[in-house]
C-alpha positions in Angstrom: 3.0 -1.6 7.8 0.7 -3.4 5.3 -2.3 -5.4 6.6 -3.8 -8.3 4.8 -7.5 -7.6 4.3 -8.6 -9.4 1.1 -9.4 -8.0 -1.4 -8.5 -4.5 -0.3 -5.0 -3.7 -1.6 -4.1 -0.5 0.1 -4.4 -1.1 3.9 -1.7 0.1 6.2 -1.4 0.4 10.0 0.1 3.8 10.7 2.0 2.6 13.7 5.8 3.1 14.1 6.0 6.5 12.4 8.6 8.9 14.0 7.0 11.7 16.0 8.4 14.4 18.3 7.7 12.4 21.4 8.2 8.8 20.3 6.5 6.9 17.6 2.9 6.4 16.6 1.2 3.4 18.2 0.2 0.2 16.4 -3.3 -0.7 16.0 -4.9 2.6 16.5 -5.1 4.2 13.1 -5.5 2.4 9.8 -5.8 3.8 6.3 -7.5 1.8 3.5 -9.0 1.8 0.1 -12.8 1.1 -0.3 -13.9 -1.5 2.2 -16.8 -2.6 -0.2 -14.0 -4.4 -2.0 -13.6 -6.9 0.9 -14.1 -10.5 0.5 -15.8 -12.6 3.2 -12.4 -13.3 4.7 -11.5 -9.7 4.6 -14.8 -8.7 6.5 -14.0 -11.4 9.1 -10.5 -10.0 9.5 -11.8 -6.5 10.2 -14.3 -7.8 12.7 -11.6 -9.7 14.5 -9.1 -6.9 14.4 -10.2 -4.6 17.2 -11.8 -2.0 14.9 -14.0 0.4 16.8 -14.8 2.9 14.1 -14.9 2.9 10.3 -14.7 6.4 8.9 -16.0 6.4 5.3 -15.0 9.6 3.5 -16.7 8.7 0.2 -19.6 10.7 -1.4 -23.2 9.8 -1.0 -23.3 8.7 -4.6 -20.3 6.4 -4.1 -21.8 4.9 -1.0 -25.1 4.4 -2.7 -23.5 2.7 -5.7 -21.2 0.5 -3.5 -22.3 0.3 0.1 -19.8 -1.2 2.5 -20.3 -4.4 4.5 -20.3 -2.5 7.7 -23.0 0.1 6.9 -25.4 -1.3 9.4 -22.8 -1.5 12.2 -22.7 1.0 15.0 -19.0 1.5 14.3 -19.7 2.7 10.8 -19.5 6.5 10.3 -20.0 8.2 6.9 -18.6 11.6 6.6 -18.2 12.8 3.0 -15.1 14.8 2.9 -15.8 16.8 -0.3 -18.4 19.1 -1.6 -21.2 17.3 -3.4 -20.3 19.4 -6.5 -16.6 20.5 -6.5 -16.3 24.3 -6.9 -12.7 23.9 -8.0 -10.6 21.8 -10.3 -8.5 19.4 -8.2 -4.8 19.8 -9.3 -2.5 16.8 -9.4 0.3 18.5 -7.5 -1.4 19.5 -4.2 -4.4 19.1 -2.0 -4.5 22.7 -1.1 -7.9 23.4 -2.7 -9.4 20.4 -0.9 -8.2 21.9 2.4 -9.4 25.4 1.4 -12.9 24.4 0.2 -13.9 21.6 2.6 -13.0 22.9 6.0 -16.2 22.1 7.8 -16.4 18.6 6.3 -12.7 18.0 7.2 -13.4 19.2 10.7 -16.4 16.9 11.0 -14.3 13.9 9.9 -11.6 14.8 12.3 -14.1 15.1 15.2 -15.4 11.6 14.3 -11.8 10.3 14.6 -11.4 12.1 18.0 -14.6 10.8 19.5 -13.9 7.2 18.7 -13.7 4.8 21.7 -10.4 3.1 22.5 -9.3 0.8 19.7 -8.5 0.9 15.9 -10.0 3.5 13.7 -10.1 2.8 9.9 -10.1 5.8 7.6 -11.0 5.1 3.9 -12.2 6.6 0.7 -12.3 5.0 -2.7 -8.6 4.4 -3.6 -7.3 5.4 -0.1 -5.0 8.1 -1.5 -6.5 11.6 -1.9 -9.3 12.1 0.7 -7.8 9.6 3.1 -4.3 11.0 2.5 -5.5 14.5 3.4 -7.3 13.6 6.7 -4.5 11.2 7.7 -1.9 14.0 7.1 -3.8 16.3 9.4 -4.0 13.6 12.2 -0.3 12.7 11.9 0.8 16.3 12.1 -1.4 16.9 15.1 0.4 13.8 16.7 3.8 15.4 16.0 4.8 13.1 13.2 7.7 14.4 11.2 6.7 16.0 7.8 9.0 13.6 5.9 7.4 10.6 7.5 4.0 11.9 6.5 5.1 12.2 2.9 6.8 8.8 3.0 3.7 7.1 4.1 1.6 8.9 1.5 4.1 7.8 -1.1 3.4 4.1 -0.5 0.0 4.4 -2.2 0.1 3.5 -5.9 -0.3 6.6 -8.1 0.7 9.0 -5.3 3.2 11.7 -6.1 5.2 12.6 -2.9 5.5 16.2 -4.2 1.8 16.6 -3.8 1.9 15.9 -0.1 4.9 18.1 0.4 3.1 20.9 -1.4 0.0 20.3 0.8 2.0 20.5 4.0 3.7 23.6 2.9 0.4 25.2 2.1 -1.0 24.1 5.4 1.8 25.8 7.1 2.1 28.9 5.0 -1.6 29.8 4.9 -3.0 28.4 8.1 0.0 28.1 10.5 -0.2 24.3 10.6 -2.8 21.6 11.2 -3.7 22.7 14.7 -4.5 26.2 13.6 -6.4 25.0 10.5 -8.6 22.6 12.5 -9.2 25.0 15.4 -10.3 27.7 13.0 -12.7 25.1 11.5 -14.3 24.4 14.8 -12.3 21.5 16.3 -11.6 22.0 20.0 -8.3 21.8 21.7 -9.6 18.8 23.7 -10.4 17.0 20.5 -6.9 17.6 19.1 -5.4 16.4 22.3 -7.5 13.1 22.1 -6.2 12.4 18.6 -2.6 13.2 19.8 -2.9 10.9 22.8 -4.5 8.2 20.5 -1.7 8.2 18.1 1.2 8.7 20.6 0.1 7.5 23.9 2.8 8.3 26.4 5.4 8.3 23.6 5.3 4.5 23.4 3.9 2.1 20.7 1.4 -0.6 21.6 1.8 -4.2 20.5 0.5 -4.9 16.9 -2.9 -6.4 16.7 -3.1 -7.1 13.1 -1.4 -9.7 10.8 0.9 -7.9 8.3 2.0 -9.0 4.9 5.7 -9.0 4.1 5.6 -6.3 1.3 3.0 -3.7 0.2 0.6 -4.6 -2.6 0.2 -2.2 -5.5 -3.4 -1.1 -5.9 -4.9 -0.2 -9.3 -5.3 3.6 -9.8 -8.9 4.5 -9.6 
């Protein structure tokens, strides 16, 4: 469901997605585009919304050029998801190379999600599509969310090709045996996987929504 945080245009609460043992909880995992875009009202909405961790996946250069409004807050956590200089050409039809070349960084970001205190975690990059989409897909698969639901959520982002996420999930399964094996081989512990699973699907029941939702998704500009 879409959240109204002006002037971000790609903010969604990932509650209500069908999983093997219920549905994902509301108010625990939120994906977003760049929070440096927020107006004063948007910053206030985040601060009032029960957010306990902001996981910024942008590069050091991006953060230096556009620091977010929460950079001095204890809840802010900057974990660049990609290599400083890419050793591959990112294709448009899959995030497989991102998974293959950035395993340690992805594991670090996942551990930052797992170690967050109780409350809402916001994951964002620049557009909220590629880096955010990759990490969110791993977290949702760990929580037992159905692949078609992961693809459907990814497809809500402007400029997102659902086939890219389907291809990524296929690669994750075929090469690594799924998200759990991928993350464990990258150094994520079974306890950390379990914490994320419990965060997203606590007891198989969804919690009450904490955030105001808009009636329809906005269409962010491609960037």
